[in-house]
C-alpha positions as a Markdown table, in Angstrom:
| # | Residue | x | y | z |
|---|---|---|---|---|
| 1 | Met | 112.2 | -80.2 | 53.7 |
| 2 | Arg | 109.0 | -79.3 | 52.0 |
| 3 | His | 108.7 | -82.8 | 50.4 |
| 4 | Thr | 109.4 | -84.6 | 53.6 |
| 5 | Asn | 106.6 | -82.8 | 55.4 |
| 6 | His | 104.1 | -83.1 | 52.5 |
| 7 | Ile | 102.5 | -86.2 | 54.0 |
| 8 | Lys | 102.0 | -84.6 | 57.4 |
| 9 | Gly | 101.2 | -81.2 | 56.0 |
| 10 | Tyr | 102.8 | -77.7 | 56.5 |
| 11 | Leu | 101.9 | -74.0 | 56.5 |
| 12 | Lys | 103.5 | -70.9 | 55.0 |
| 13 | Val | 103.0 | -68.2 | 57.6 |
| 14 | Glu | 103.7 | -64.6 | 58.5 |
| 15 | Ile | 104.9 | -64.2 | 62.1 |
| 16 | Ile | 104.0 | -60.7 | 63.2 |
| 17 | Gly | 105.2 | -59.1 | 66.5 |
| 18 | Asn | 107.7 | -56.7 | 68.2 |
| 19 | Asp | 110.1 | -59.5 | 68.5 |
| 20 | Pro | 109.2 | -62.4 | 66.1 |
| 21 | Glu | 112.6 | -64.0 | 66.7 |
| 22 | Arg | 111.4 | -65.0 | 70.2 |
| 23 | Phe | 108.7 | -67.2 | 68.5 |
| 24 | Ile | 111.3 | -68.8 | 66.3 |
| 25 | Arg | 113.5 | -69.6 | 69.4 |
| 26 | His | 110.4 | -71.0 | 71.1 |
| 27 | Cys | 109.6 | -73.3 | 68.2 |
| 28 | Val | 113.3 | -74.5 | 68.2 |
| 29 | Arg | 113.0 | -75.4 | 71.9 |
| 30 | Glu | 109.7 | -77.3 | 71.2 |
| 31 | Arg | 111.3 | -79.0 | 68.3 |
| 32 | Ile | 108.9 | -77.7 | 65.8 |
| 33 | Lys | 110.3 | -77.8 | 62.3 |
| 34 | Met | 110.6 | -74.5 | 60.5 |
| 35 | Trp | 112.5 | -73.7 | 57.2 |
| 36 | Gln | 113.1 | -71.0 | 54.6 |
| 37 | Ile | 112.8 | -68.2 | 57.2 |
| 38 | Thr | 112.9 | -64.8 | 55.5 |
| 39 | Arg | 112.4 | -61.3 | 56.9 |
| 40 | Lys | 109.6 | -59.1 | 55.4 |
| 41 | Asn | 110.2 | -56.1 | 57.6 |
| 42 | Glu | 111.3 | -55.3 | 61.2 |
| 43 | Thr | 108.1 | -56.8 | 62.7 |
| 44 | Thr | 107.3 | -59.6 | 60.2 |
| 45 | Leu | 109.0 | -62.9 | 59.4 |
| 46 | Ile | 107.9 | -65.3 | 56.7 |
| 47 | Cys | 108.6 | -69.1 | 57.0 |
| 48 | Tyr | 107.4 | -72.6 | 56.5 |
| 49 | Val | 106.3 | -74.5 | 59.6 |
| 50 | Glu | 105.1 | -78.1 | 60.0 |
| 51 | Leu | 101.5 | -78.7 | 60.8 |
| 52 | Ile | 101.0 | -78.8 | 64.6 |
| 53 | Asp | 98.1 | -78.8 | 67.0 |
| 54 | Ser | 96.5 | -75.4 | 67.7 |
| 55 | Asp | 97.2 | -75.6 | 71.5 |
| 56 | Thr | 100.9 | -75.8 | 71.0 |
| 57 | Leu | 100.8 | -72.9 | 68.5 |
| 58 | Gln | 98.6 | -70.7 | 70.7 |
| 59 | Lys | 100.9 | -71.3 | 73.7 |
| 60 | Gly | 103.9 | -70.1 | 71.8 |
| 61 | Leu | 102.2 | -67.1 | 70.4 |
| 62 | Lys | 101.0 | -66.1 | 73.9 |
| 63 | Glu | 104.4 | -66.4 | 75.5 |
| 64 | Thr | 106.1 | -64.4 | 72.7 |
| 65 | Asn | 103.3 | -61.8 | 72.3 |
| 66 | Cys | 103.1 | -62.6 | 68.5 |
| 67 | Arg | 100.4 | -63.4 | 66.1 |
| 68 | Val | 100.4 | -65.6 | 62.9 |
| 69 | His | 98.9 | -65.0 | 59.5 |
| 70 | Ile | 98.6 | -68.1 | 57.4 |
| 71 | Leu | 99.5 | -67.5 | 53.7 |
| 72 | Glu | 99.4 | -71.0 | 52.3 |
| 73 | Lys | 98.3 | -74.5 | 53.3 |
| 74 | Ser | 99.9 | -77.5 | 51.7 |
| 75 | Gly | 100.1 | -81.3 | 52.1 |
| 76 | Ile | 97.9 | -84.4 | 52.1 |
| 77 | Pro | 95.7 | -83.4 | 55.1 |
| 78 | Phe | 94.6 | -80.2 | 53.5 |
| 79 | Phe | 94.0 | -82.0 | 50.2 |
| 80 | Ile | 91.8 | -84.6 | 51.9 |
| 81 | Lys | 89.8 | -81.8 | 53.5 |
| 82 | Lys | 89.2 | -80.2 | 50.1 |
| 83 | Ile | 88.0 | -83.5 | 48.7 |
| 84 | Gln | 85.7 | -84.0 | 51.8 |
| 85 | Lys | 84.2 | -80.6 | 51.1 |
| 86 | Arg | 83.6 | -81.6 | 47.5 |
| 87 | Leu | 82.8 | -85.3 | 48.2 |
| 88 | Gly | 79.4 | -85.2 | 46.5 |
| 89 | Ile | 80.9 | -83.7 | 43.3 |
| 90 | Val | 83.8 | -86.2 | 43.2 |
| 91 | Ala | 81.4 | -89.1 | 43.9 |
| 92 | Gly | 79.1 | -87.9 | 41.1 |
| 93 | Ile | 82.0 | -87.6 | 38.6 |
| 94 | Leu | 83.3 | -91.1 | 39.5 |
| 95 | Phe | 79.8 | -92.6 | 39.2 |
| 96 | Phe | 79.3 | -90.8 | 35.9 |
| 97 | Val | 82.6 | -92.2 | 34.5 |
| 98 | Ala | 81.8 | -95.7 | 35.8 |
| 99 | Met | 78.4 | -95.6 | 34.1 |
| 100 | Leu | 79.9 | -94.5 | 30.8 |
| 101 | Leu | 82.5 | -97.2 | 31.1 |
| 102 | Leu | 79.8 | -99.8 | 31.8 |
| 103 | Leu | 77.5 | -98.7 | 29.1 |
| 104 | Ser | 80.3 | -98.5 | 26.6 |
| 105 | Asn | 81.0 | -102.2 | 27.1 |
| 106 | Met | 77.3 | -103.4 | 27.1 |
| 107 | Val | 75.6 | -105.1 | 24.2 |
| 108 | Trp | 72.9 | -102.7 | 23.0 |
| 109 | Ser | 71.5 | -104.6 | 20.0 |
| 110 | Ile | 71.7 | -107.9 | 18.1 |
| 111 | Asn | 70.8 | -107.9 | 14.4 |
| 112 | Val | 69.9 | -111.2 | 12.7 |
| 113 | Asp | 69.9 | -111.0 | 8.9 |
| 114 | Gly | 68.8 | -113.7 | 6.5 |
| 115 | Ala | 66.7 | -115.9 | 8.8 |
| 116 | Asp | 62.9 | -116.4 | 9.0 |
| 117 | Ala | 61.0 | -115.7 | 12.2 |
| 118 | Asn | 61.3 | -119.2 | 13.6 |
| 119 | Leu | 65.0 | -119.6 | 12.9 |
| 120 | Glu | 65.7 | -116.1 | 14.3 |
| 121 | Glu | 64.0 | -117.1 | 17.6 |
| 122 | Gln | 66.1 | -120.3 | 17.8 |
| 123 | Ile | 69.3 | -118.2 | 17.1 |
| 124 | Arg | 68.5 | -115.7 | 19.9 |
| 125 | Thr | 67.7 | -118.6 | 22.3 |
| 126 | Ile | 71.1 | -120.2 | 21.6 |
| 127 | Leu | 72.9 | -116.8 | 21.9 |
| 128 | Lys | 71.2 | -116.2 | 25.2 |
| 129 | Gln | 72.5 | -119.6 | 26.5 |
| 130 | Asn | 76.0 | -118.3 | 25.6 |
| 131 | His | 75.5 | -115.0 | 27.6 |
| 132 | Leu | 74.8 | -112.9 | 24.5 |
| 133 | Tyr | 71.6 | -110.8 | 24.7 |
| 134 | Glu | 70.7 | -107.2 | 24.7 |
| 135 | Gly | 71.9 | -105.7 | 28.0 |
| 136 | Ser | 74.6 | -108.2 | 28.7 |
| 137 | Leu | 78.2 | -107.2 | 29.4 |
| 138 | Asp | 80.6 | -107.9 | 26.5 |
| 139 | Phe | 83.2 | -109.1 | 29.0 |
| 140 | Phe | 81.2 | -112.4 | 29.5 |
| 141 | Val | 80.3 | -113.0 | 25.9 |
| 142 | Pro | 82.3 | -115.7 | 24.2 |
| 143 | Asp | 84.5 | -115.1 | 21.2 |
| 144 | Thr | 82.7 | -114.8 | 17.8 |
| 145 | Asn | 84.3 | -118.0 | 16.6 |
| 146 | Gln | 82.8 | -119.9 | 19.6 |
| 147 | Leu | 79.4 | -118.3 | 19.0 |
| 148 | Glu | 79.5 | -119.5 | 15.3 |
| 149 | Asn | 80.4 | -123.0 | 16.4 |
| 150 | Ala | 77.6 | -123.1 | 18.9 |
| 151 | Leu | 75.1 | -121.9 | 16.3 |
| 152 | Thr | 76.3 | -124.2 | 13.5 |
| 153 | Thr | 76.3 | -127.3 | 15.8 |
| 154 | Lys | 72.7 | -126.8 | 16.9 |
| 155 | Leu | 71.1 | -125.4 | 13.7 |
| 156 | Thr | 70.5 | -127.9 | 10.9 |
| 157 | Lys | 68.6 | -125.6 | 8.6 |
| 158 | Val | 71.6 | -123.3 | 8.1 |
| 159 | Thr | 74.2 | -123.5 | 5.2 |
| 160 | Trp | 76.4 | -120.7 | 6.6 |
| 161 | Ile | 76.3 | -118.5 | 9.7 |
| 162 | Gly | 78.7 | -115.6 | 10.6 |
| 163 | Val | 78.9 | -113.5 | 13.8 |
| 164 | Ser | 80.6 | -110.1 | 14.0 |
| 165 | Arg | 80.7 | -107.2 | 16.4 |
| 166 | Glu | 80.6 | -103.5 | 15.6 |
| 167 | Gly | 80.8 | -101.2 | 18.7 |
| 168 | Thr | 77.9 | -102.2 | 21.0 |
| 169 | Thr | 76.1 | -104.2 | 18.3 |
| 170 | Tyr | 76.4 | -107.8 | 17.2 |
| 171 | His | 75.5 | -108.9 | 13.7 |
| 172 | Val | 74.4 | -112.4 | 12.8 |
| 173 | Asn | 74.3 | -113.2 | 9.1 |
| 174 | Val | 72.6 | -116.4 | 8.1 |
| 175 | Val | 72.3 | -118.3 | 4.8 |
| 176 | Gln | 69.4 | -120.8 | 5.2 |
| 177 | Lys | 69.3 | -124.1 | 3.3 |
| 178 | Lys | 66.8 | -124.0 | 0.5 |
| 179 | Tyr | 65.1 | -127.3 | -0.2 |
| 180 | Pro | 63.5 | -127.8 | -3.5 |
| 181 | Lys | 59.7 | -127.9 | -3.2 |
| 182 | Pro | 58.3 | -131.3 | -4.0 |
| 183 | Arg | 56.5 | -131.3 | -7.3 |
| 184 | Lys | 52.9 | -132.0 | -6.7 |
| 185 | Val | 51.1 | -134.0 | -9.4 |
| 186 | Thr | 47.7 | -132.6 | -10.0 |
| 187 | Gly | 44.9 | -134.5 | -11.8 |
| 188 | Pro | 45.0 | -138.2 | -12.7 |
| 189 | Gln | 48.1 | -140.1 | -11.8 |
| 190 | Asn | 49.7 | -143.6 | -11.6 |
| 191 | Leu | 52.0 | -145.0 | -9.0 |
| 192 | Val | 55.3 | -146.4 | -10.5 |
| 193 | Ala | 58.3 | -148.0 | -8.9 |
| 194 | Thr | 61.3 | -145.8 | -7.9 |
| 195 | Lys | 63.7 | -148.8 | -7.9 |
| 196 | Gln | 63.8 | -152.5 | -8.5 |
| 197 | Ala | 62.4 | -154.5 | -5.6 |
| 198 | Ile | 60.2 | -157.5 | -4.6 |
| 199 | Val | 56.7 | -156.3 | -3.7 |
| 200 | Gln | 55.8 | -157.2 | -0.1 |
| 201 | Arg | 52.6 | -155.3 | 0.7 |
| 202 | Leu | 50.2 | -152.9 | -1.1 |
| 203 | Phe | 48.1 | -150.2 | 0.7 |
| 204 | Val | 45.9 | -148.7 | -2.1 |
| 205 | Glu | 43.5 | -145.9 | -1.3 |
| 206 | Thr | 42.5 | -145.1 | -4.9 |
| 207 | Gly | 43.4 | -146.7 | -8.2 |
| 208 | Gln | 43.8 | -150.2 | -9.7 |
| 209 | Pro | 46.7 | -152.4 | -8.5 |
| 210 | Val | 48.5 | -154.1 | -11.3 |
| 211 | Val | 51.1 | -156.0 | -9.3 |
| 212 | Glu | 50.9 | -158.6 | -6.5 |
| 213 | Ser | 52.9 | -159.5 | -3.5 |
| 214 | Asp | 56.2 | -161.4 | -4.1 |
| 215 | Gln | 56.4 | -160.0 | -7.6 |
| 216 | Phe | 59.7 | -158.6 | -8.8 |
| 217 | Val | 59.4 | -155.0 | -10.3 |
| 218 | Lys | 61.9 | -152.7 | -12.0 |
| 219 | Ala | 62.4 | -149.0 | -11.7 |
| 220 | Gly | 59.6 | -147.1 | -13.6 |
| 221 | Gln | 57.3 | -150.1 | -13.7 |
| 222 | Leu | 53.5 | -149.4 | -13.2 |
| 223 | Leu | 52.3 | -150.4 | -9.7 |
| 224 | Val | 48.9 | -148.8 | -9.3 |
| 225 | Ser | 47.0 | -147.5 | -12.3 |
| 226 | Gly | 44.9 | -144.4 | -12.3 |
| 227 | Val | 42.9 | -145.6 | -15.4 |
| 228 | Ile | 39.8 | -147.4 | -14.4 |
| 229 | Gly | 37.2 | -149.1 | -16.7 |
| 230 | Asn | 37.2 | -150.9 | -20.0 |
| 231 | Asp | 37.4 | -150.0 | -23.7 |
| 232 | Lys | 33.9 | -148.6 | -23.7 |
| 233 | Thr | 33.9 | -146.5 | -20.5 |
| 234 | Val | 37.2 | -145.2 | -19.1 |
| 235 | Ser | 37.6 | -142.9 | -16.1 |
| 236 | Phe | 40.7 | -141.3 | -14.7 |
| 237 | Val | 41.5 | -141.0 | -10.9 |
| 238 | Ser | 44.5 | -139.9 | -8.9 |
| 239 | Ala | 46.1 | -143.2 | -7.6 |
| 240 | Lys | 47.1 | -143.0 | -4.0 |
| 241 | Gly | 48.7 | -145.5 | -1.6 |
| 242 | Gln | 51.9 | -147.2 | -0.6 |
| 243 | Val | 53.7 | -150.1 | -2.1 |
| 244 | Ile | 56.2 | -151.7 | 0.3 |
| 245 | Gly | 59.0 | -153.4 | -1.5 |
| 246 | Glu | 62.0 | -155.4 | -0.4 |
| 247 | Thr | 65.3 | -153.7 | -1.5 |
| 248 | Trp | 69.0 | -154.4 | -1.1 |
| 249 | Tyr | 72.0 | -152.2 | -0.2 |
| 250 | His | 75.7 | -152.9 | 0.1 |
| 251 | Ser | 78.1 | -151.2 | 2.6 |
| 252 | Glu | 81.7 | -151.3 | 3.6 |
| 253 | Thr | 82.8 | -150.1 | 7.1 |
| 254 | Gln | 86.1 | -150.1 | 9.0 |
| 255 | Ile | 86.5 | -150.0 | 12.8 |
| 256 | Pro | 89.9 | -149.7 | 14.6 |
| 257 | Leu | 90.4 | -152.4 | 17.2 |
| 258 | Val | 92.5 | -150.1 | 19.5 |
| 259 | Ser | 91.8 | -146.4 | 19.5 |
| 260 | Gln | 92.5 | -143.4 | 21.7 |
| 261 | Tyr | 90.2 | -140.5 | 22.3 |
| 262 | Thr | 89.9 | -137.4 | 24.5 |
| 263 | Leu | 87.2 | -137.3 | 27.2 |
| 264 | Tyr | 86.4 | -134.1 | 29.0 |
| 265 | Thr | 85.5 | -134.3 | 32.6 |
| 266 | Glu | 83.0 | -132.0 | 34.3 |
| 267 | Gln | 85.9 | -130.2 | 36.0 |
| 268 | Ser | 86.9 | -126.7 | 34.8 |
| 269 | Tyr | 88.8 | -123.7 | 36.2 |
| 270 | Gln | 88.5 | -120.1 | 35.2 |
| 271 | Lys | 91.0 | -117.2 | 35.5 |
| 272 | Tyr | 90.2 | -113.5 | 35.0 |
| 273 | Arg | 92.9 | -111.0 | 34.2 |
| 274 | Leu | 93.1 | -107.3 | 33.5 |
| 275 | Arg | 95.8 | -106.5 | 31.0 |
| 276 | Phe | 97.4 | -103.1 | 30.3 |
| 277 | Trp | 99.7 | -103.2 | 27.3 |
| 278 | His | 102.1 | -106.1 | 28.2 |
| 279 | Leu | 101.4 | -106.0 | 31.9 |
| 280 | Ser | 98.8 | -108.4 | 33.4 |
| 281 | Ala | 97.1 | -108.3 | 36.8 |
| 282 | Pro | 95.1 | -111.3 | 38.0 |
| 283 | Leu | 91.6 | -110.6 | 39.2 |
| 284 | Trp | 90.5 | -114.1 | 40.1 |
| 285 | Gly | 92.1 | -117.5 | 39.9 |
| 286 | Leu | 95.8 | -117.8 | 40.9 |
| 287 | Lys | 96.6 | -121.4 | 40.1 |
| 288 | Lys | 99.2 | -121.6 | 37.3 |
| 289 | Lys | 98.2 | -125.0 | 36.0 |
| 290 | Pro | 95.1 | -126.3 | 37.7 |
| 291 | Tyr | 95.1 | -129.7 | 35.9 |
| 292 | Thr | 97.8 | -131.9 | 34.3 |
| 293 | Asn | 95.9 | -132.4 | 31.1 |
| 294 | Tyr | 93.6 | -129.7 | 29.9 |
| 295 | Asp | 92.5 | -127.5 | 27.0 |
| 296 | Leu | 92.7 | -123.8 | 27.3 |
| 297 | Glu | 90.1 | -121.4 | 25.9 |
| 298 | Lys | 91.1 | -117.8 | 26.1 |
| 299 | Val | 88.9 | -114.9 | 25.3 |
| 300 | Thr | 90.3 | -111.3 | 25.2 |
| 301 | Lys | 87.8 | -108.4 | 25.3 |
| 302 | Pro | 89.0 | -104.8 | 24.8 |
| 303 | Ile | 87.6 | -102.3 | 27.3 |
| 304 | Arg | 86.0 | -99.4 | 25.5 |
| 305 | Phe | 85.2 | -95.9 | 26.7 |
| 306 | Leu | 82.5 | -94.4 | 24.5 |
| 307 | Ile | 83.9 | -94.7 | 20.9 |
| 308 | Trp | 87.5 | -95.2 | 22.0 |
| 309 | Arg | 89.3 | -98.4 | 22.7 |
| 310 | Thr | 91.4 | -98.1 | 25.9 |
| 311 | Pro | 94.7 | -99.9 | 26.4 |
| 312 | Phe | 93.0 | -102.1 | 29.0 |
| 313 | Thr | 91.7 | -105.6 | 28.0 |
| 314 | Tyr | 89.7 | -108.1 | 30.0 |
| 315 | Val | 91.0 | -111.7 | 29.6 |
| 316 | Thr | 89.1 | -114.8 | 30.5 |
| 317 | Glu | 91.0 | -118.1 | 30.6 |
| 318 | Lys | 89.0 | -121.4 | 30.9 |
| 319 | Tyr | 90.8 | -124.6 | 31.7 |
| 320 | Arg | 88.8 | -127.7 | 30.8 |
| 321 | Gln | 90.2 | -130.9 | 32.3 |
| 322 | Lys | 90.5 | -133.8 | 30.0 |
| 323 | Lys | 91.8 | -137.4 | 30.1 |
| 324 | Met | 93.0 | -139.8 | 27.4 |
| 325 | Ile | 91.0 | -143.0 | 27.0 |
| 326 | Thr | 92.3 | -146.1 | 25.3 |
| 327 | Arg | 89.5 | -148.3 | 23.9 |
| 328 | Thr | 90.1 | -152.0 | 22.9 |
| 329 | Leu | 87.5 | -154.0 | 21.0 |
| 330 | Thr | 87.2 | -157.7 | 20.4 |
| 331 | Ile | 86.4 | -158.9 | 16.9 |
| 332 | Asn | 82.8 | -159.5 | 17.8 |
| 333 | Glu | 82.4 | -156.1 | 19.5 |
| 334 | Ala | 84.0 | -154.4 | 16.4 |
| 335 | Thr | 81.7 | -156.4 | 14.1 |
| 336 | Glu | 78.6 | -155.2 | 16.0 |
| 337 | Glu | 79.7 | -151.6 | 15.9 |
| 338 | Ala | 80.4 | -151.8 | 12.2 |
| 339 | Ile | 77.0 | -153.2 | 11.4 |
| 340 | Asp | 75.3 | -150.6 | 13.7 |
| 341 | Ser | 77.2 | -147.8 | 12.0 |
| 342 | Ser | 76.4 | -148.9 | 8.5 |
| 343 | Asn | 72.7 | -149.3 | 9.4 |
| 344 | Lys | 72.5 | -145.8 | 10.9 |
| 345 | Lys | 74.1 | -144.3 | 7.8 |
| 346 | Leu | 71.7 | -146.2 | 5.5 |
| 347 | Leu | 68.6 | -145.2 | 7.4 |
| 348 | Ala | 69.7 | -141.6 | 7.3 |
| 349 | Lys | 69.4 | -141.7 | 3.5 |
| 350 | Leu | 66.1 | -143.5 | 3.3 |
| 351 | Pro | 62.5 | -142.4 | 4.0 |
| 352 | Lys | 61.5 | -142.3 | 7.7 |
| 353 | Ser | 59.1 | -145.3 | 7.3 |
| 354 | Ser | 61.9 | -147.6 | 6.0 |
| 355 | Lys | 63.0 | -150.6 | 8.1 |
| 356 | Ile | 66.1 | -152.7 | 7.9 |
| 357 | Ile | 64.9 | -156.3 | 8.1 |
| 358 | Glu | 68.3 | -158.1 | 8.0 |
| 359 | Ser | 72.0 | -157.2 | 7.9 |
| 360 | Ile | 74.2 | -160.0 | 6.4 |
| 361 | Ile | 78.0 | -160.0 | 6.7 |
| 362 | Asp | 79.6 | -160.9 | 3.4 |
| 363 | Glu | 83.2 | -160.6 | 4.4 |
| 364 | Lys | 85.3 | -159.4 | 7.3 |
| 365 | Lys | 89.1 | -159.2 | 7.8 |
| 366 | Val | 91.6 | -157.4 | 10.1 |
| 367 | Ile | 94.3 | -155.3 | 8.3 |
| 368 | Lys | 96.8 | -153.2 | 10.3 |
| 369 | Gly | 94.7 | -153.1 | 13.5 |
| 370 | Lys | 91.4 | -152.3 | 11.7 |
| 371 | Leu | 88.4 | -154.6 | 11.1 |
| 372 | Tyr | 87.0 | -154.2 | 7.6 |
| 373 | Val | 83.4 | -155.4 | 7.2 |
| 374 | Arg | 81.6 | -155.8 | 3.9 |
| 375 | Ser | 77.8 | -156.4 | 4.3 |
| 376 | His | 74.5 | -156.0 | 2.7 |
| 377 | Gln | 71.1 | -154.9 | 4.2 |
| 378 | Val | 67.7 | -156.1 | 3.3 |
| 379 | Val | 65.2 | -153.2 | 3.6 |
| 380 | His | 61.4 | -152.8 | 3.4 |
| 381 | Glu | 60.5 | -149.3 | 2.1 |
| 382 | Asn | 57.9 | -147.5 | 0.1 |
| 383 | Ile | 58.9 | -147.7 | -3.6 |
| 384 | Ala | 55.9 | -145.9 | -5.1 |
| 385 | Arg | 56.0 | -142.5 | -6.6 |
| 386 | Ala | 53.3 | -140.5 | -8.5 |
| 387 | Gln | 53.4 | -140.1 | -12.3 |
| 388 | Ala | 50.9 | -137.9 | -14.2 |
| 389 | Ile | 48.6 | -139.6 | -16.7 |
| 390 | Asn | 48.5 | -138.3 | -20.3 |
| 391 | Arg | 44.8 | -138.6 | -21.0 |
| 392 | Glu | 45.1 | -138.0 | -24.7 |
| 393 | Gln | 47.7 | -140.7 | -25.1 |
| 394 | Val | 45.6 | -143.2 | -23.1 |
| 395 | Lys | 42.5 | -142.5 | -25.2 |
| 396 | Arg | 44.5 | -142.8 | -28.4 |
| 397 | Lys | 45.7 | -146.2 | -27.4 |
| 398 | Ile | 42.1 | -147.3 | -26.6 |
| 399 | Asn | 40.9 | -146.1 | -30.0 |
| 400 | Glu | 43.7 | -147.9 | -31.7 |
| 401 | Lys | 42.7 | -151.1 | -30.0 |
| 402 | Lys | 39.0 | -150.6 | -31.1 |
| 403 | Asp | 40.1 | -150.1 | -34.8 |
C-alpha cells in the first residue's frame, strides 16, 4: 500500500483523542485510505494515511473530537517541496557540474613544434578552418587523421606532420623540408652551359660573350667569359646574364579511353548520436540512409569529466553523396590530354622562365583501351650557370703564351 501511494504522497500520523476509533470509522466512510493501524495506548493510534486536503481532515477531526500529530511525510509531493526549498542549491550544483563537463571537453591549448613562425601561422589558420582552435569544443573537432590529411594537402613545405591529443591539449609535430642553399659564387666568374642546346638569345649584363645565336653548345662549354682584356692587360669581372638555349625532351604518356571516377555532389547529411556502452541514442538526424551512393565519415569523441573518461561518447556521422561518372574520350581528345599532361609534368621540373615552343608526337597507339603517346618537346630555357674563375691558372696560361 505504501508503494502505491508514493506518487500521491502519504503521512504517518498519531491520532489522539478519547475515542480515536471514531476517526478511523469516519475515514472509512469517506473512503480515505489508511493502513498499518497500531495502538500506542488507550487514547492514541498510529497509522499511515493517504495525503488529502486539509478541509476534509479538519472536518473529520472536529466531528470525532480528535487531533492528529504528524510523525512522517513521504512521497513525491513532499520530495518536490524539499527541492523547491533548495532550488538555488540544486541549480547551482547542476550548473557547476555542467560547467565542469563543458570545460573538460574544451580545447585549452594547441602546441606546434618544429615549424617556423610563418608556417605555424599557416597551420593554425588551417586548423581553425577545421574547427580546431583554443576554446573550441572537442565534439566538433575532426579526427586527428582528417586533420593530418588537411594539413598535408595544403602545406607544401612539410615533409611530415603529425597531430595528437593529450587531455585538453592538441600537439602538432612538424618536419619541414630543408632545401639546400644555393652556392653563391663570389668574385670573378664565367657563365657555362648546363646542358647541350642551340643558343637562341643572349642577355649579357657583364662579361664577354664567346658564343653566338644558332650555335650548338655542349654541357660545361664557356658561354660568357669573366676574363676581359688582352695578353698585356687582363681584368676579371663577375659575368652575369642569361643565355636562352633550345633544348629537347622526350616523354611517354598513357591515357585510358574509357574511365570511371567518383564525383562528390554538394549534398551532405549529418547525424549526431550519444552512445553509452553499446546503447546509442540519436540526437539529430533520423534518416537511416539519406543517399543511395555515399561515403560515410564517422568521428567518435569520448566525453570526459575532469581527468576521467566517462562511458559516454559523442558520435558524428557525415554522409557525403557521390555519383559514378563514366568518361569516354575520342582518339583526338585523348591525344590532346596526353600532350597537355606531359607538358605540365615537364614544366614542373624546369625553371619558371622556361617555355615549351613545340610538342611533336612521334608515335601513338591504342592497346587494351589505353592510348599510348610518345612525343618530344622543344623548350627554350636559360642554360647558363656561374663558374668561379681561377685567377692564378688564367695568369699562368697568359704567361705561357708570352714565353
